[in-house]
GUTI-871751 format. One record per residue (C-alpha): residue number from 1; chain; x, y, z. Coordinates in steps of 0.5 Angstrom, whole numbers, plus 500, padded with zeros to 3 digits. Example, Ala and Ser with C-alpha at 12.3 -4.5 7.8 and 13.67 -1.06 7.14 Angstrom:
<atoms>
1; A; 525; 491; 516
2; A; 527; 498; 514
</atoms>
This chain:
<atoms>
1; A; 493; 242; 107
2; A; 500; 241; 104
3; A; 500; 234; 105
4; A; 496; 227; 105
5; A; 501; 222; 107
6; A; 507; 226; 106
7; A; 511; 232; 107
8; A; 513; 238; 110
9; A; 509; 244; 108
10; A; 511; 241; 102
11; A; 508; 238; 096
12; A; 512; 231; 095
13; A; 511; 224; 097
14; A; 516; 222; 102
15; A; 516; 214; 103
16; A; 519; 212; 109
17; A; 515; 207; 112
18; A; 518; 200; 114
19; A; 518; 195; 110
20; A; 515; 190; 115
21; A; 509; 195; 117
22; A; 504; 190; 113
23; A; 506; 184; 116
24; A; 503; 181; 123
25; A; 509; 177; 126
26; A; 507; 176; 133
27; A; 513; 180; 136
28; A; 512; 186; 131
29; A; 511; 192; 136
30; A; 504; 193; 132
31; A; 502; 186; 131
32; A; 495; 186; 134
33; A; 494; 193; 130
34; A; 496; 190; 124
35; A; 492; 184; 125
36; A; 485; 187; 127
37; A; 485; 194; 123
38; A; 485; 192; 116
39; A; 480; 186; 117
40; A; 475; 191; 121
41; A; 476; 196; 115
42; A; 475; 190; 110
43; A; 468; 189; 113
44; A; 466; 196; 113
45; A; 468; 197; 106
46; A; 463; 192; 104
47; A; 458; 196; 107
48; A; 459; 202; 102
49; A; 454; 200; 097
50; A; 459; 201; 091
51; A; 455; 199; 084
52; A; 458; 195; 079
53; A; 463; 199; 076
54; A; 463; 204; 081
55; A; 469; 209; 082
56; A; 473; 209; 089
57; A; 478; 214; 090
58; A; 484; 212; 095
59; A; 485; 219; 098
60; A; 492; 219; 100
61; A; 494; 212; 098
62; A; 501; 211; 100
63; A; 502; 203; 098
64; A; 495; 202; 096
65; A; 494; 196; 101
66; A; 487; 196; 101
67; A; 485; 195; 093
68; A; 483; 188; 095
69; A; 477; 191; 099
70; A; 473; 193; 093
71; A; 470; 189; 087
72; A; 475; 187; 081
73; A; 471; 191; 076
74; A; 471; 198; 081
75; A; 475; 203; 078
76; A; 480; 204; 084
77; A; 483; 211; 083
78; A; 489; 211; 088
79; A; 491; 219; 089
80; A; 497; 222; 093
81; A; 502; 227; 093
82; A; 507; 228; 087
83; A; 513; 222; 087
84; A; 508; 216; 089
85; A; 509; 211; 083
86; A; 503; 208; 086
87; A; 498; 214; 085
88; A; 494; 215; 078
89; A; 492; 221; 081
90; A; 497; 227; 083
91; A; 494; 231; 088
92; A; 495; 239; 087
93; A; 500; 242; 092
94; A; 495; 244; 097
95; A; 493; 237; 097
96; A; 486; 238; 094
97; A; 484; 233; 088
98; A; 485; 235; 081
99; A; 478; 232; 079
100; A; 471; 234; 078
101; A; 466; 234; 083
102; A; 461; 228; 084
103; A; 465; 223; 080
104; A; 466; 218; 085
105; A; 462; 213; 089
106; A; 466; 212; 095
107; A; 472; 215; 098
108; A; 477; 211; 102
109; A; 481; 214; 107
110; A; 485; 210; 112
111; A; 490; 213; 117
112; A; 491; 219; 113
113; A; 487; 225; 117
114; A; 492; 225; 122
115; A; 498; 227; 117
116; A; 494; 233; 114
117; A; 495; 240; 116
118; A; 488; 242; 114
119; A; 483; 236; 116
120; A; 477; 241; 114
121; A; 480; 242; 107
122; A; 481; 235; 106
123; A; 474; 233; 109
124; A; 471; 238; 104
125; A; 475; 235; 098
126; A; 472; 228; 100
127; A; 465; 231; 100
128; A; 466; 235; 094
129; A; 468; 229; 089
130; A; 463; 224; 092
131; A; 456; 224; 088
132; A; 450; 225; 092
133; A; 449; 218; 096
134; A; 456; 217; 096
135; A; 460; 214; 102
136; A; 466; 216; 105
137; A; 470; 210; 109
138; A; 475; 214; 114
139; A; 479; 211; 119
140; A; 484; 215; 124
141; A; 487; 215; 131
142; A; 484; 217; 137
143; A; 489; 214; 142
144; A; 496; 213; 139
145; A; 503; 215; 140
146; A; 506; 221; 135
147; A; 508; 218; 129
148; A; 511; 222; 124
149; A; 510; 220; 117
150; A; 513; 225; 116
151; A; 509; 229; 121
152; A; 503; 228; 125
153; A; 499; 233; 127
154; A; 492; 231; 130
155; A; 488; 226; 135
156; A; 481; 226; 135
157; A; 475; 224; 141
158; A; 469; 220; 138
159; A; 465; 227; 138
160; A; 471; 231; 135
161; A; 472; 227; 129
162; A; 464; 226; 128
163; A; 463; 233; 128
164; A; 469; 235; 123
165; A; 466; 230; 119
166; A; 459; 233; 119
167; A; 462; 240; 119
168; A; 464; 238; 112
169; A; 457; 236; 110
170; A; 457; 229; 111
171; A; 451; 224; 115
172; A; 455; 219; 119
173; A; 452; 213; 118
174; A; 456; 208; 122
175; A; 462; 210; 128
176; A; 466; 205; 132
177; A; 472; 205; 136
178; A; 477; 199; 134
179; A; 482; 197; 139
180; A; 479; 199; 146
181; A; 482; 203; 152
182; A; 485; 198; 156
183; A; 489; 195; 150
184; A; 491; 202; 148
185; A; 493; 203; 154
186; A; 498; 197; 154
187; A; 500; 199; 147
188; A; 502; 206; 150
189; A; 506; 203; 156
190; A; 510; 198; 151
191; A; 511; 204; 146
192; A; 514; 208; 152
193; A; 519; 203; 153
194; A; 521; 199; 147
195; A; 526; 203; 144
196; A; 529; 204; 151
197; A; 531; 196; 151
198; A; 537; 193; 148
199; A; 535; 191; 141
200; A; 536; 184; 142
201; A; 530; 184; 148
202; A; 525; 188; 144
203; A; 522; 182; 140
204; A; 521; 179; 147
205; A; 518; 185; 150
206; A; 513; 186; 144
207; A; 511; 179; 144
208; A; 509; 179; 151
209; A; 506; 186; 151
210; A; 502; 184; 144
211; A; 500; 178; 147
212; A; 497; 181; 153
213; A; 494; 187; 148
214; A; 490; 182; 144
215; A; 487; 178; 150
216; A; 485; 185; 154
217; A; 482; 187; 147
218; A; 478; 181; 146
219; A; 475; 181; 153
220; A; 474; 188; 154
221; A; 467; 191; 154
222; A; 465; 194; 148
223; A; 462; 200; 150
224; A; 468; 204; 152
225; A; 471; 203; 145
226; A; 466; 207; 142
227; A; 468; 213; 146
228; A; 476; 211; 147
229; A; 480; 207; 142
230; A; 486; 207; 139
231; A; 483; 208; 132
232; A; 476; 211; 130
233; A; 473; 209; 124
234; A; 466; 211; 121
235; A; 462; 211; 114
236; A; 460; 218; 112
237; A; 454; 219; 107
238; A; 453; 225; 102
239; A; 446; 227; 102
</atoms>
């Protein structure tokens, strides 16, 4: 695997995300994404059925933005490559988890899978570290521009992602698309021209497009986003 959120085939975390990526100012070029995705993931996290005092692995934790999804008494274990000060658990050089099998009640993986060099190995590790009946909350990209962090390898179709998760041993309890095809198309249009504009015009351009994206995403039919979406999210269960 070689990387979760980070590295050339390397073994060290490489921070580089813009400092404002978690803020949803209306003129941010991903304002709608930043508003919608965390809110939806928080709702899905509430379905994982984590017991009191349960253990949660944040696999590829980056800056640990989603700790608040889980109860305060949960043993929340952030894991990432060497060099990330937020990580309690430092991953092995191949990206595997230095933990015994069956030790976690849930695994959280948000926008990590597209950055790992071996998705099959990553998903197999998610399965291995879970206890029987444990759950995986996974989100990754369907329709999205190339975004190296520091590299970006994969995109999935709805069927392809579910197949990869099932091939690792999981049952898929829930699957959905977040941000539908119309809004995703407008996002791609924005991204195609954003950096072609003078810096002074970019916020105005993004504000207009993000407003339109939010409107289209709100009024668009729901069924197509199950098949085509900017982000896919699923809950997998270890039998």
